[in-house]
PyMOL CGO cylinders between C-alpha atoms (Angstrom):
from pymol import cmd
from pymol.cgo import CYLINDER

trace = [
    CYLINDER, 134.42, 104.26, 82.14, 133.48, 102.82, 85.50, 0.3, 1, 1, 1, 1, 1, 1,
    CYLINDER, 133.48, 102.82, 85.50, 134.88, 99.49, 86.59, 0.3, 1, 1, 1, 1, 1, 1,
    CYLINDER, 134.88, 99.49, 86.59, 132.70, 96.56, 87.61, 0.3, 1, 1, 1, 1, 1, 1,
    CYLINDER, 132.70, 96.56, 87.61, 133.47, 97.16, 91.29, 0.3, 1, 1, 1, 1, 1, 1,
    CYLINDER, 133.47, 97.16, 91.29, 132.48, 100.80, 91.01, 0.3, 1, 1, 1, 1, 1, 1,
    CYLINDER, 132.48, 100.80, 91.01, 129.20, 99.93, 89.30, 0.3, 1, 1, 1, 1, 1, 1,
    CYLINDER, 129.20, 99.93, 89.30, 128.55, 97.36, 92.03, 0.3, 1, 1, 1, 1, 1, 1,
    CYLINDER, 128.55, 97.36, 92.03, 129.18, 99.99, 94.72, 0.3, 1, 1, 1, 1, 1, 1,
    CYLINDER, 129.18, 99.99, 94.72, 126.73, 102.39, 93.06, 0.3, 1, 1, 1, 1, 1, 1,
    CYLINDER, 126.73, 102.39, 93.06, 124.11, 99.65, 92.75, 0.3, 1, 1, 1, 1, 1, 1,
    CYLINDER, 124.11, 99.65, 92.75, 124.44, 98.94, 96.47, 0.3, 1, 1, 1, 1, 1, 1,
    CYLINDER, 124.44, 98.94, 96.47, 123.86, 102.65, 97.01, 0.3, 1, 1, 1, 1, 1, 1,
    CYLINDER, 123.86, 102.65, 97.01, 120.77, 102.44, 94.81, 0.3, 1, 1, 1, 1, 1, 1,
    CYLINDER, 120.77, 102.44, 94.81, 119.43, 99.62, 96.98, 0.3, 1, 1, 1, 1, 1, 1,
    CYLINDER, 119.43, 99.62, 96.98, 119.90, 101.70, 100.13, 0.3, 1, 1, 1, 1, 1, 1,
    CYLINDER, 119.90, 101.70, 100.13, 118.19, 104.66, 98.44, 0.3, 1, 1, 1, 1, 1, 1,
    CYLINDER, 118.19, 104.66, 98.44, 115.24, 102.49, 97.41, 0.3, 1, 1, 1, 1, 1, 1,
    CYLINDER, 115.24, 102.49, 97.41, 114.88, 101.06, 100.92, 0.3, 1, 1, 1, 1, 1, 1,
    CYLINDER, 114.88, 101.06, 100.92, 114.90, 104.47, 102.59, 0.3, 1, 1, 1, 1, 1, 1,
    CYLINDER, 114.90, 104.47, 102.59, 112.49, 105.90, 100.02, 0.3, 1, 1, 1, 1, 1, 1,
    CYLINDER, 112.49, 105.90, 100.02, 110.08, 102.96, 100.18, 0.3, 1, 1, 1, 1, 1, 1,
    CYLINDER, 110.08, 102.96, 100.18, 109.80, 102.99, 103.98, 0.3, 1, 1, 1, 1, 1, 1,
    CYLINDER, 109.80, 102.99, 103.98, 109.72, 106.79, 104.24, 0.3, 1, 1, 1, 1, 1, 1,
    CYLINDER, 109.72, 106.79, 104.24, 107.10, 106.89, 101.49, 0.3, 1, 1, 1, 1, 1, 1,
    CYLINDER, 107.10, 106.89, 101.49, 104.97, 104.32, 103.29, 0.3, 1, 1, 1, 1, 1, 1,
    CYLINDER, 104.97, 104.32, 103.29, 105.20, 106.20, 106.60, 0.3, 1, 1, 1, 1, 1, 1,
    CYLINDER, 105.20, 106.20, 106.60, 104.58, 109.54, 104.88, 0.3, 1, 1, 1, 1, 1, 1,
    CYLINDER, 104.58, 109.54, 104.88, 101.50, 108.18, 103.10, 0.3, 1, 1, 1, 1, 1, 1,
    CYLINDER, 101.50, 108.18, 103.10, 100.02, 106.83, 106.33, 0.3, 1, 1, 1, 1, 1, 1,
    CYLINDER, 100.02, 106.83, 106.33, 100.64, 110.15, 108.10, 0.3, 1, 1, 1, 1, 1, 1,
    CYLINDER, 100.64, 110.15, 108.10, 99.28, 112.12, 105.13, 0.3, 1, 1, 1, 1, 1, 1,
    CYLINDER, 99.28, 112.12, 105.13, 96.04, 110.16, 105.10, 0.3, 1, 1, 1, 1, 1, 1,
    CYLINDER, 96.04, 110.16, 105.10, 95.67, 110.28, 108.88, 0.3, 1, 1, 1, 1, 1, 1,
    CYLINDER, 95.67, 110.28, 108.88, 96.30, 113.99, 109.35, 0.3, 1, 1, 1, 1, 1, 1,
    CYLINDER, 96.30, 113.99, 109.35, 94.66, 114.98, 106.06, 0.3, 1, 1, 1, 1, 1, 1,
    CYLINDER, 94.66, 114.98, 106.06, 91.42, 113.34, 107.17, 0.3, 1, 1, 1, 1, 1, 1,
    CYLINDER, 91.42, 113.34, 107.17, 91.80, 114.71, 110.71, 0.3, 1, 1, 1, 1, 1, 1,
    CYLINDER, 91.80, 114.71, 110.71, 92.05, 118.23, 109.31, 0.3, 1, 1, 1, 1, 1, 1,
    CYLINDER, 92.05, 118.23, 109.31, 88.46, 117.90, 108.06, 0.3, 1, 1, 1, 1, 1, 1,
    CYLINDER, 88.46, 117.90, 108.06, 87.06, 116.27, 111.18, 0.3, 1, 1, 1, 1, 1, 1,
    CYLINDER, 87.06, 116.27, 111.18, 84.14, 117.82, 113.02, 0.3, 1, 1, 1, 1, 1, 1,
    CYLINDER, 84.14, 117.82, 113.02, 86.10, 117.59, 116.27, 0.3, 1, 1, 1, 1, 1, 1,
    CYLINDER, 86.10, 117.59, 116.27, 87.99, 120.85, 116.78, 0.3, 1, 1, 1, 1, 1, 1,
    CYLINDER, 87.99, 120.85, 116.78, 90.76, 119.18, 118.82, 0.3, 1, 1, 1, 1, 1, 1,
    CYLINDER, 90.76, 119.18, 118.82, 91.53, 116.77, 115.97, 0.3, 1, 1, 1, 1, 1, 1,
    CYLINDER, 91.53, 116.77, 115.97, 91.66, 119.67, 113.52, 0.3, 1, 1, 1, 1, 1, 1,
    CYLINDER, 91.66, 119.67, 113.52, 94.09, 121.54, 115.77, 0.3, 1, 1, 1, 1, 1, 1,
    CYLINDER, 94.09, 121.54, 115.77, 96.33, 118.49, 116.20, 0.3, 1, 1, 1, 1, 1, 1,
    CYLINDER, 96.33, 118.49, 116.20, 96.43, 118.06, 112.44, 0.3, 1, 1, 1, 1, 1, 1,
    CYLINDER, 96.43, 118.06, 112.44, 97.22, 121.74, 111.85, 0.3, 1, 1, 1, 1, 1, 1,
    CYLINDER, 97.22, 121.74, 111.85, 100.06, 121.73, 114.38, 0.3, 1, 1, 1, 1, 1, 1,
    CYLINDER, 100.06, 121.73, 114.38, 101.60, 118.62, 112.82, 0.3, 1, 1, 1, 1, 1, 1,
    CYLINDER, 101.60, 118.62, 112.82, 101.32, 119.97, 109.28, 0.3, 1, 1, 1, 1, 1, 1,
    CYLINDER, 101.32, 119.97, 109.28, 102.85, 123.34, 110.16, 0.3, 1, 1, 1, 1, 1, 1,
    CYLINDER, 102.85, 123.34, 110.16, 105.73, 121.78, 112.10, 0.3, 1, 1, 1, 1, 1, 1,
    CYLINDER, 105.73, 121.78, 112.10, 106.45, 119.09, 109.49, 0.3, 1, 1, 1, 1, 1, 1,
    CYLINDER, 106.45, 119.09, 109.49, 106.38, 121.57, 106.61, 0.3, 1, 1, 1, 1, 1, 1,
    CYLINDER, 106.38, 121.57, 106.61, 108.08, 124.41, 108.47, 0.3, 1, 1, 1, 1, 1, 1,
    CYLINDER, 108.08, 124.41, 108.47, 111.06, 122.39, 109.70, 0.3, 1, 1, 1, 1, 1, 1,
    CYLINDER, 111.06, 122.39, 109.70, 113.91, 121.77, 107.26, 0.3, 1, 1, 1, 1, 1, 1,
    CYLINDER, 113.91, 121.77, 107.26, 114.21, 118.15, 106.19, 0.3, 1, 1, 1, 1, 1, 1,
    CYLINDER, 114.21, 118.15, 106.19, 117.94, 118.16, 106.87, 0.3, 1, 1, 1, 1, 1, 1,
    CYLINDER, 117.94, 118.16, 106.87, 117.42, 119.60, 110.37, 0.3, 1, 1, 1, 1, 1, 1,
    CYLINDER, 117.42, 119.60, 110.37, 114.80, 116.93, 111.11, 0.3, 1, 1, 1, 1, 1, 1,
    CYLINDER, 114.80, 116.93, 111.11, 117.24, 114.32, 109.84, 0.3, 1, 1, 1, 1, 1, 1,
    CYLINDER, 117.24, 114.32, 109.84, 120.12, 115.50, 112.05, 0.3, 1, 1, 1, 1, 1, 1,
    CYLINDER, 120.12, 115.50, 112.05, 117.83, 115.88, 115.05, 0.3, 1, 1, 1, 1, 1, 1,
    CYLINDER, 117.83, 115.88, 115.05, 116.42, 112.37, 114.66, 0.3, 1, 1, 1, 1, 1, 1,
    CYLINDER, 116.42, 112.37, 114.66, 119.82, 110.78, 114.03, 0.3, 1, 1, 1, 1, 1, 1,
    CYLINDER, 119.82, 110.78, 114.03, 121.99, 112.63, 116.55, 0.3, 1, 1, 1, 1, 1, 1,
    CYLINDER, 121.99, 112.63, 116.55, 119.91, 114.57, 119.10, 0.3, 1, 1, 1, 1, 1, 1,
    CYLINDER, 119.91, 114.57, 119.10, 117.32, 111.93, 120.02, 0.3, 1, 1, 1, 1, 1, 1,
    CYLINDER, 117.32, 111.93, 120.02, 119.98, 109.32, 121.03, 0.3, 1, 1, 1, 1, 1, 1,
    CYLINDER, 119.98, 109.32, 121.03, 121.47, 111.90, 123.43, 0.3, 1, 1, 1, 1, 1, 1,
    CYLINDER, 121.47, 111.90, 123.43, 118.04, 112.72, 124.86, 0.3, 1, 1, 1, 1, 1, 1,
    CYLINDER, 118.04, 112.72, 124.86, 117.22, 109.03, 125.30, 0.3, 1, 1, 1, 1, 1, 1,
    CYLINDER, 117.22, 109.03, 125.30, 120.71, 108.17, 126.53, 0.3, 1, 1, 1, 1, 1, 1,
    CYLINDER, 120.71, 108.17, 126.53, 121.27, 105.48, 123.92, 0.3, 1, 1, 1, 1, 1, 1,
    CYLINDER, 121.27, 105.48, 123.92, 123.90, 104.61, 121.33, 0.3, 1, 1, 1, 1, 1, 1,
    CYLINDER, 123.90, 104.61, 121.33, 123.33, 105.68, 117.76, 0.3, 1, 1, 1, 1, 1, 1,
    CYLINDER, 123.33, 105.68, 117.76, 124.12, 102.60, 115.69, 0.3, 1, 1, 1, 1, 1, 1,
    CYLINDER, 124.12, 102.60, 115.69, 123.59, 102.06, 111.98, 0.3, 1, 1, 1, 1, 1, 1,
    CYLINDER, 123.59, 102.06, 111.98, 120.14, 100.55, 112.49, 0.3, 1, 1, 1, 1, 1, 1,
    CYLINDER, 120.14, 100.55, 112.49, 119.05, 103.53, 114.57, 0.3, 1, 1, 1, 1, 1, 1,
    CYLINDER, 119.05, 103.53, 114.57, 120.39, 105.99, 112.00, 0.3, 1, 1, 1, 1, 1, 1,
    CYLINDER, 120.39, 105.99, 112.00, 118.54, 104.16, 109.23, 0.3, 1, 1, 1, 1, 1, 1,
    CYLINDER, 118.54, 104.16, 109.23, 115.31, 104.26, 111.24, 0.3, 1, 1, 1, 1, 1, 1,
    CYLINDER, 115.31, 104.26, 111.24, 115.85, 107.92, 112.09, 0.3, 1, 1, 1, 1, 1, 1,
    CYLINDER, 115.85, 107.92, 112.09, 116.34, 108.75, 108.41, 0.3, 1, 1, 1, 1, 1, 1,
    CYLINDER, 116.34, 108.75, 108.41, 113.13, 106.96, 107.45, 0.3, 1, 1, 1, 1, 1, 1,
    CYLINDER, 113.13, 106.96, 107.45, 111.16, 108.68, 110.21, 0.3, 1, 1, 1, 1, 1, 1,
    CYLINDER, 111.16, 108.68, 110.21, 112.54, 112.16, 109.43, 0.3, 1, 1, 1, 1, 1, 1,
    CYLINDER, 112.54, 112.16, 109.43, 111.79, 111.92, 105.71, 0.3, 1, 1, 1, 1, 1, 1,
    CYLINDER, 111.79, 111.92, 105.71, 108.43, 110.25, 106.37, 0.3, 1, 1, 1, 1, 1, 1,
    CYLINDER, 108.43, 110.25, 106.37, 107.34, 112.95, 108.83, 0.3, 1, 1, 1, 1, 1, 1,
    CYLINDER, 107.34, 112.95, 108.83, 108.40, 115.66, 106.41, 0.3, 1, 1, 1, 1, 1, 1,
    CYLINDER, 108.40, 115.66, 106.41, 106.54, 113.98, 103.53, 0.3, 1, 1, 1, 1, 1, 1,
    CYLINDER, 106.54, 113.98, 103.53, 103.46, 113.47, 105.68, 0.3, 1, 1, 1, 1, 1, 1,
    CYLINDER, 103.46, 113.47, 105.68, 103.19, 117.20, 106.37, 0.3, 1, 1, 1, 1, 1, 1,
    CYLINDER, 103.19, 117.20, 106.37, 103.05, 118.06, 102.68, 0.3, 1, 1, 1, 1, 1, 1,
    CYLINDER, 103.05, 118.06, 102.68, 101.00, 114.99, 101.84, 0.3, 1, 1, 1, 1, 1, 1,
    CYLINDER, 101.00, 114.99, 101.84, 98.33, 115.87, 104.42, 0.3, 1, 1, 1, 1, 1, 1,
    CYLINDER, 98.33, 115.87, 104.42, 97.63, 119.08, 102.52, 0.3, 1, 1, 1, 1, 1, 1,
    CYLINDER, 97.63, 119.08, 102.52, 97.33, 117.10, 99.28, 0.3, 1, 1, 1, 1, 1, 1,
    CYLINDER, 97.33, 117.10, 99.28, 94.84, 114.76, 100.96, 0.3, 1, 1, 1, 1, 1, 1,
    CYLINDER, 94.84, 114.76, 100.96, 92.86, 117.64, 102.45, 0.3, 1, 1, 1, 1, 1, 1,
    CYLINDER, 92.86, 117.64, 102.45, 92.53, 119.53, 99.18, 0.3, 1, 1, 1, 1, 1, 1,
    CYLINDER, 92.53, 119.53, 99.18, 91.73, 116.31, 97.32, 0.3, 1, 1, 1, 1, 1, 1,
    CYLINDER, 91.73, 116.31, 97.32, 88.88, 115.47, 99.66, 0.3, 1, 1, 1, 1, 1, 1,
    CYLINDER, 88.88, 115.47, 99.66, 87.57, 119.03, 99.52, 0.3, 1, 1, 1, 1, 1, 1,
    CYLINDER, 87.57, 119.03, 99.52, 87.53, 118.86, 95.71, 0.3, 1, 1, 1, 1, 1, 1,
    CYLINDER, 87.53, 118.86, 95.71, 84.79, 116.20, 95.81, 0.3, 1, 1, 1, 1, 1, 1,
    CYLINDER, 84.79, 116.20, 95.81, 81.42, 117.83, 95.02, 0.3, 1, 1, 1, 1, 1, 1,
    CYLINDER, 81.42, 117.83, 95.02, 79.47, 118.56, 98.17, 0.3, 1, 1, 1, 1, 1, 1,
    CYLINDER, 79.47, 118.56, 98.17, 76.41, 116.83, 96.74, 0.3, 1, 1, 1, 1, 1, 1,
    CYLINDER, 76.41, 116.83, 96.74, 78.24, 113.51, 96.81, 0.3, 1, 1, 1, 1, 1, 1,
    CYLINDER, 78.24, 113.51, 96.81, 78.85, 113.59, 100.56, 0.3, 1, 1, 1, 1, 1, 1,
    CYLINDER, 78.85, 113.59, 100.56, 75.39, 114.97, 101.24, 0.3, 1, 1, 1, 1, 1, 1,
    CYLINDER, 75.39, 114.97, 101.24, 73.85, 112.09, 99.28, 0.3, 1, 1, 1, 1, 1, 1,
    CYLINDER, 73.85, 112.09, 99.28, 75.97, 109.59, 101.22, 0.3, 1, 1, 1, 1, 1, 1,
    CYLINDER, 75.97, 109.59, 101.22, 74.88, 111.21, 104.49, 0.3, 1, 1, 1, 1, 1, 1,
    CYLINDER, 74.88, 111.21, 104.49, 71.25, 111.01, 103.38, 0.3, 1, 1, 1, 1, 1, 1,
    CYLINDER, 71.25, 111.01, 103.38, 71.74, 107.28, 102.88, 0.3, 1, 1, 1, 1, 1, 1,
    CYLINDER, 71.74, 107.28, 102.88, 72.80, 107.10, 106.54, 0.3, 1, 1, 1, 1, 1, 1,
    CYLINDER, 72.80, 107.10, 106.54, 76.36, 106.02, 105.74, 0.3, 1, 1, 1, 1, 1, 1,
    CYLINDER, 76.36, 106.02, 105.74, 78.84, 106.34, 108.57, 0.3, 1, 1, 1, 1, 1, 1,
    CYLINDER, 78.84, 106.34, 108.57, 81.80, 108.71, 108.20, 0.3, 1, 1, 1, 1, 1, 1,
    CYLINDER, 81.80, 108.71, 108.20, 84.16, 105.78, 107.64, 0.3, 1, 1, 1, 1, 1, 1,
    CYLINDER, 84.16, 105.78, 107.64, 81.93, 104.32, 104.94, 0.3, 1, 1, 1, 1, 1, 1,
    CYLINDER, 81.93, 104.32, 104.94, 81.51, 107.69, 103.24, 0.3, 1, 1, 1, 1, 1, 1,
    CYLINDER, 81.51, 107.69, 103.24, 85.27, 108.05, 103.04, 0.3, 1, 1, 1, 1, 1, 1,
    CYLINDER, 85.27, 108.05, 103.04, 85.85, 104.52, 101.79, 0.3, 1, 1, 1, 1, 1, 1,
    CYLINDER, 85.85, 104.52, 101.79, 83.08, 104.24, 99.20, 0.3, 1, 1, 1, 1, 1, 1,
    CYLINDER, 83.08, 104.24, 99.20, 82.33, 107.82, 98.11, 0.3, 1, 1, 1, 1, 1, 1,
    CYLINDER, 82.33, 107.82, 98.11, 84.89, 110.49, 99.01, 0.3, 1, 1, 1, 1, 1, 1,
    CYLINDER, 84.89, 110.49, 99.01, 88.31, 108.84, 98.77, 0.3, 1, 1, 1, 1, 1, 1,
    CYLINDER, 88.31, 108.84, 98.77, 87.77, 107.05, 95.41, 0.3, 1, 1, 1, 1, 1, 1,
    CYLINDER, 87.77, 107.05, 95.41, 87.00, 110.41, 93.79, 0.3, 1, 1, 1, 1, 1, 1,
    CYLINDER, 87.00, 110.41, 93.79, 89.61, 112.35, 95.78, 0.3, 1, 1, 1, 1, 1, 1,
    CYLINDER, 89.61, 112.35, 95.78, 92.39, 109.90, 94.85, 0.3, 1, 1, 1, 1, 1, 1,
    CYLINDER, 92.39, 109.90, 94.85, 92.08, 110.85, 91.18, 0.3, 1, 1, 1, 1, 1, 1,
    CYLINDER, 92.08, 110.85, 91.18, 92.70, 114.49, 92.11, 0.3, 1, 1, 1, 1, 1, 1,
    CYLINDER, 92.70, 114.49, 92.11, 95.43, 113.69, 94.65, 0.3, 1, 1, 1, 1, 1, 1,
    CYLINDER, 95.43, 113.69, 94.65, 97.60, 111.40, 92.54, 0.3, 1, 1, 1, 1, 1, 1,
    CYLINDER, 97.60, 111.40, 92.54, 99.35, 113.97, 90.26, 0.3, 1, 1, 1, 1, 1, 1,
    CYLINDER, 99.35, 113.97, 90.26, 100.57, 116.22, 93.12, 0.3, 1, 1, 1, 1, 1, 1,
    CYLINDER, 100.57, 116.22, 93.12, 101.31, 113.18, 95.29, 0.3, 1, 1, 1, 1, 1, 1,
    CYLINDER, 101.31, 113.18, 95.29, 103.40, 111.71, 92.50, 0.3, 1, 1, 1, 1, 1, 1,
    CYLINDER, 103.40, 111.71, 92.50, 105.41, 114.93, 92.32, 0.3, 1, 1, 1, 1, 1, 1,
    CYLINDER, 105.41, 114.93, 92.32, 105.82, 114.87, 96.10, 0.3, 1, 1, 1, 1, 1, 1,
    CYLINDER, 105.82, 114.87, 96.10, 107.07, 111.28, 95.98, 0.3, 1, 1, 1, 1, 1, 1,
    CYLINDER, 107.07, 111.28, 95.98, 109.70, 112.19, 93.40, 0.3, 1, 1, 1, 1, 1, 1,
    CYLINDER, 109.70, 112.19, 93.40, 110.84, 115.08, 95.60, 0.3, 1, 1, 1, 1, 1, 1,
    CYLINDER, 110.84, 115.08, 95.60, 111.18, 112.69, 98.54, 0.3, 1, 1, 1, 1, 1, 1,
    CYLINDER, 111.18, 112.69, 98.54, 113.18, 110.30, 96.37, 0.3, 1, 1, 1, 1, 1, 1,
    CYLINDER, 113.18, 110.30, 96.37, 115.62, 113.09, 95.57, 0.3, 1, 1, 1, 1, 1, 1,
    CYLINDER, 115.62, 113.09, 95.57, 115.68, 114.16, 99.23, 0.3, 1, 1, 1, 1, 1, 1,
    CYLINDER, 115.68, 114.16, 99.23, 116.99, 110.72, 100.20, 0.3, 1, 1, 1, 1, 1, 1,
    CYLINDER, 116.99, 110.72, 100.20, 120.39, 112.03, 99.11, 0.3, 1, 1, 1, 1, 1, 1,
    CYLINDER, 120.39, 112.03, 99.11, 120.44, 113.85, 102.45, 0.3, 1, 1, 1, 1, 1, 1,
    CYLINDER, 120.44, 113.85, 102.45, 120.84, 110.57, 104.34, 0.3, 1, 1, 1, 1, 1, 1,
    CYLINDER, 120.84, 110.57, 104.34, 124.43, 110.43, 103.10, 0.3, 1, 1, 1, 1, 1, 1,
    CYLINDER, 124.43, 110.43, 103.10, 125.13, 113.25, 105.58, 0.3, 1, 1, 1, 1, 1, 1,
    CYLINDER, 125.13, 113.25, 105.58, 124.30, 111.01, 108.56, 0.3, 1, 1, 1, 1, 1, 1,
    CYLINDER, 124.30, 111.01, 108.56, 126.44, 108.09, 107.43, 0.3, 1, 1, 1, 1, 1, 1,
    CYLINDER, 126.44, 108.09, 107.43, 124.10, 105.93, 105.37, 0.3, 1, 1, 1, 1, 1, 1,
    CYLINDER, 124.10, 105.93, 105.37, 125.68, 104.41, 102.26, 0.3, 1, 1, 1, 1, 1, 1,
    CYLINDER, 125.68, 104.41, 102.26, 123.06, 105.54, 99.76, 0.3, 1, 1, 1, 1, 1, 1,
    CYLINDER, 123.06, 105.54, 99.76, 123.69, 106.33, 96.09, 0.3, 1, 1, 1, 1, 1, 1,
    CYLINDER, 123.69, 106.33, 96.09, 125.06, 109.80, 96.80, 0.3, 1, 1, 1, 1, 1, 1,
    CYLINDER, 125.06, 109.80, 96.80, 127.35, 108.54, 99.57, 0.3, 1, 1, 1, 1, 1, 1,
    CYLINDER, 127.35, 108.54, 99.57, 128.72, 105.75, 97.38, 0.3, 1, 1, 1, 1, 1, 1,
    CYLINDER, 128.72, 105.75, 97.38, 129.39, 108.17, 94.54, 0.3, 1, 1, 1, 1, 1, 1,
    CYLINDER, 129.39, 108.17, 94.54, 131.23, 110.50, 96.90, 0.3, 1, 1, 1, 1, 1, 1,
    CYLINDER, 131.23, 110.50, 96.90, 133.25, 107.59, 98.33, 0.3, 1, 1, 1, 1, 1, 1,
    CYLINDER, 133.25, 107.59, 98.33, 134.31, 106.55, 94.84, 0.3, 1, 1, 1, 1, 1, 1,
    CYLINDER, 134.31, 106.55, 94.84, 135.38, 110.11, 94.06, 0.3, 1, 1, 1, 1, 1, 1,
    CYLINDER, 135.38, 110.11, 94.06, 137.46, 110.30, 97.25, 0.3, 1, 1, 1, 1, 1, 1,
    CYLINDER, 137.46, 110.30, 97.25, 139.05, 106.89, 96.60, 0.3, 1, 1, 1, 1, 1, 1,
    CYLINDER, 139.05, 106.89, 96.60, 140.00, 107.97, 93.11, 0.3, 1, 1, 1, 1, 1, 1,
    CYLINDER, 140.00, 107.97, 93.11, 141.52, 111.21, 94.40, 0.3, 1, 1, 1, 1, 1, 1,
    CYLINDER, 141.52, 111.21, 94.40, 143.55, 109.41, 97.09, 0.3, 1, 1, 1, 1, 1, 1,
    CYLINDER, 143.55, 109.41, 97.09, 144.80, 106.60, 94.86, 0.3, 1, 1, 1, 1, 1, 1,
    CYLINDER, 144.80, 106.60, 94.86, 145.36, 108.77, 91.82, 0.3, 1, 1, 1, 1, 1, 1,
    CYLINDER, 145.36, 108.77, 91.82, 143.55, 106.20, 89.71, 0.3, 1, 1, 1, 1, 1, 1,
    CYLINDER, 143.55, 106.20, 89.71, 142.48, 107.13, 86.20, 0.3, 1, 1, 1, 1, 1, 1,
    CYLINDER, 142.48, 107.13, 86.20, 139.83, 104.43, 86.00, 0.3, 1, 1, 1, 1, 1, 1,
    CYLINDER, 139.83, 104.43, 86.00, 136.91, 106.82, 86.29, 0.3, 1, 1, 1, 1, 1, 1,
    CYLINDER, 136.91, 106.82, 86.29, 136.63, 110.58, 86.59, 0.3, 1, 1, 1, 1, 1, 1,
    CYLINDER, 136.63, 110.58, 86.59, 134.30, 112.44, 88.90, 0.3, 1, 1, 1, 1, 1, 1,
    CYLINDER, 134.30, 112.44, 88.90, 132.27, 113.29, 85.82, 0.3, 1, 1, 1, 1, 1, 1,
    CYLINDER, 132.27, 113.29, 85.82, 131.72, 109.62, 85.06, 0.3, 1, 1, 1, 1, 1, 1,
    CYLINDER, 131.72, 109.62, 85.06, 130.96, 108.71, 88.68, 0.3, 1, 1, 1, 1, 1, 1,
    CYLINDER, 130.96, 108.71, 88.68, 128.41, 111.43, 89.34, 0.3, 1, 1, 1, 1, 1, 1,
    CYLINDER, 128.41, 111.43, 89.34, 127.09, 111.21, 85.79, 0.3, 1, 1, 1, 1, 1, 1,
    CYLINDER, 127.09, 111.21, 85.79, 126.24, 107.56, 86.42, 0.3, 1, 1, 1, 1, 1, 1,
    CYLINDER, 126.24, 107.56, 86.42, 124.64, 108.44, 89.76, 0.3, 1, 1, 1, 1, 1, 1,
    CYLINDER, 124.64, 108.44, 89.76, 122.60, 111.10, 88.01, 0.3, 1, 1, 1, 1, 1, 1,
    CYLINDER, 122.60, 111.10, 88.01, 121.36, 108.53, 85.50, 0.3, 1, 1, 1, 1, 1, 1,
    CYLINDER, 121.36, 108.53, 85.50, 120.34, 106.19, 88.33, 0.3, 1, 1, 1, 1, 1, 1,
    CYLINDER, 120.34, 106.19, 88.33, 118.36, 108.95, 90.05, 0.3, 1, 1, 1, 1, 1, 1,
    CYLINDER, 118.36, 108.95, 90.05, 116.74, 109.90, 86.74, 0.3, 1, 1, 1, 1, 1, 1,
    CYLINDER, 116.74, 109.90, 86.74, 115.70, 106.32, 86.01, 0.3, 1, 1, 1, 1, 1, 1,
    CYLINDER, 115.70, 106.32, 86.01, 114.20, 105.88, 89.49, 0.3, 1, 1, 1, 1, 1, 1,
    CYLINDER, 114.20, 105.88, 89.49, 112.29, 109.17, 89.17, 0.3, 1, 1, 1, 1, 1, 1,
    CYLINDER, 112.29, 109.17, 89.17, 110.97, 108.19, 85.75, 0.3, 1, 1, 1, 1, 1, 1,
    CYLINDER, 110.97, 108.19, 85.75, 109.81, 104.81, 87.03, 0.3, 1, 1, 1, 1, 1, 1,
    CYLINDER, 109.81, 104.81, 87.03, 107.92, 106.59, 89.79, 0.3, 1, 1, 1, 1, 1, 1,
    CYLINDER, 107.92, 106.59, 89.79, 106.35, 109.01, 87.30, 0.3, 1, 1, 1, 1, 1, 1,
    CYLINDER, 106.35, 109.01, 87.30, 105.28, 106.15, 85.03, 0.3, 1, 1, 1, 1, 1, 1,
    CYLINDER, 105.28, 106.15, 85.03, 103.79, 104.27, 87.99, 0.3, 1, 1, 1, 1, 1, 1,
    CYLINDER, 103.79, 104.27, 87.99, 101.72, 107.25, 89.14, 0.3, 1, 1, 1, 1, 1, 1,
    CYLINDER, 101.72, 107.25, 89.14, 100.50, 107.99, 85.60, 0.3, 1, 1, 1, 1, 1, 1,
    CYLINDER, 100.50, 107.99, 85.60, 99.45, 104.35, 85.23, 0.3, 1, 1, 1, 1, 1, 1,
    CYLINDER, 99.45, 104.35, 85.23, 97.73, 104.39, 88.62, 0.3, 1, 1, 1, 1, 1, 1,
    CYLINDER, 97.73, 104.39, 88.62, 95.92, 107.61, 87.76, 0.3, 1, 1, 1, 1, 1, 1,
    CYLINDER, 95.92, 107.61, 87.76, 94.60, 106.19, 84.49, 0.3, 1, 1, 1, 1, 1, 1,
    CYLINDER, 94.60, 106.19, 84.49, 93.63, 102.94, 86.20, 0.3, 1, 1, 1, 1, 1, 1,
    CYLINDER, 93.63, 102.94, 86.20, 91.69, 104.61, 88.99, 0.3, 1, 1, 1, 1, 1, 1,
    CYLINDER, 91.69, 104.61, 88.99, 90.02, 107.06, 86.63, 0.3, 1, 1, 1, 1, 1, 1,
    CYLINDER, 90.02, 107.06, 86.63, 88.96, 104.20, 84.35, 0.3, 1, 1, 1, 1, 1, 1,
    CYLINDER, 88.96, 104.20, 84.35, 87.62, 102.14, 87.24, 0.3, 1, 1, 1, 1, 1, 1,
    CYLINDER, 87.62, 102.14, 87.24, 85.69, 105.13, 88.58, 0.3, 1, 1, 1, 1, 1, 1,
    CYLINDER, 85.69, 105.13, 88.58, 84.05, 106.05, 85.30, 0.3, 1, 1, 1, 1, 1, 1,
    CYLINDER, 84.05, 106.05, 85.30, 83.22, 102.40, 84.52, 0.3, 1, 1, 1, 1, 1, 1,
    CYLINDER, 83.22, 102.40, 84.52, 81.64, 102.17, 87.95, 0.3, 1, 1, 1, 1, 1, 1,
    CYLINDER, 81.64, 102.17, 87.95, 79.45, 105.20, 87.21, 0.3, 1, 1, 1, 1, 1, 1,
    CYLINDER, 79.45, 105.20, 87.21, 78.28, 103.94, 83.81, 0.3, 1, 1, 1, 1, 1, 1,
]
cmd.load_cgo(trace, "trace")
């Protein structure tokens, strides 16, 4: 069994994991929408910029991006790499990686909308921004949510990588407890109990995300079909 102090340490790790995931998810979503929409723009330059970003973000390993952002950029900029910088670097690296995959989800979601819908909106003289807001995106979101929910869960699990750059997330706290137990020879909690508890925490967070996306999908689908009736 874990002691109260050990549970507290793991909960602090959970809080760090949630913070990194929330900010990386927000950044990744903004980038996904931006570059997903750019990939369908009439301007060829915008399409090329989007394609380059997507290929780089998806082609580069998340852990390599993380190490580069946390350790290489401070050397390039000639600055010290403190805890705040490492936290920011972790958020940016995971967000950029998520945005690359998310942009493809956005692109395919928008393309799944029947062509007649956008043609009708164009015939009504709606601007591109208004077509996206009122016609295309509401329908595309219903298609995008299931794969985007899966992507979000993958990013949540990928936050375990931030333990490698010194952030005290759930994985790092579990590893610290294991090392402390090995050094002290304590029998309070085995590695099985420590990492088993961490596994439960990750599972609960992933399930909460899955429930949220299923609820959001049903809500948006219901609102859309009520709006059409």
